[in-house]
C-alpha positions, 0 to 999 in steps of 0.5 A: 826572237831577239839575239841574246846579249853577251855579259862582260865582267870588268876587271874591277867587278871580278876583283869585287866578286873575288874579294867578297867570296874570299872574305866569306870563305874564311868562315864558310867555304860552302856558303862562299861557293853558294853565293858565288854561284848565285851572283854569277847566275844573276849576272848571266841571266842578263843575257836574256833580260838585260833590263831586269835590274832597276836604274841605280837610285843614287845615280838616278838622283844625280840625273844619271840613268845609264847604270842598272843594278841587280840586288842580291842582299846585301850585294848589288851588281852594277851594270850597263847595257850597250848595244847587245852587250851587258857590262858588269861594272861593280859588285858592292856591299850595300852596307857600305856607303854605296853612293860614294863608291858608285860616284867614284867608280862610274862618274868621271 
C-alpha cells in the first residue's frame, strides 16, 4: 500500500476559507459550519486520492498542468501535488472571475 500524502494549507487558502465561512455565518452559523466541514473533508480526502481533482481548465488552456481542483459548488479548492504532499493553494468562489484570480495567484 502506498504512503498517504500529507495535505498542507497555504496561508492564503486558509484566509480564503475563513472569509467564506465568516460571510456565510452572517446569515447562518449552522450552514457555515456545515460548509467548513465539507470543504475541509474534501481537502483531507486528498491524503489518499491526490489526483481525484481535475486539472484546472483555465490554466490548462494556458498550457499549465500543475494545478488541480476539487469542486464543491460554488467553491473550488485549488491545489498542487509535489512528492507525497498536497498543497491547498486557494479556495475561490466560482461565481467570480476565476481565471483572473488564478492567473494572478498561481502564475508568476
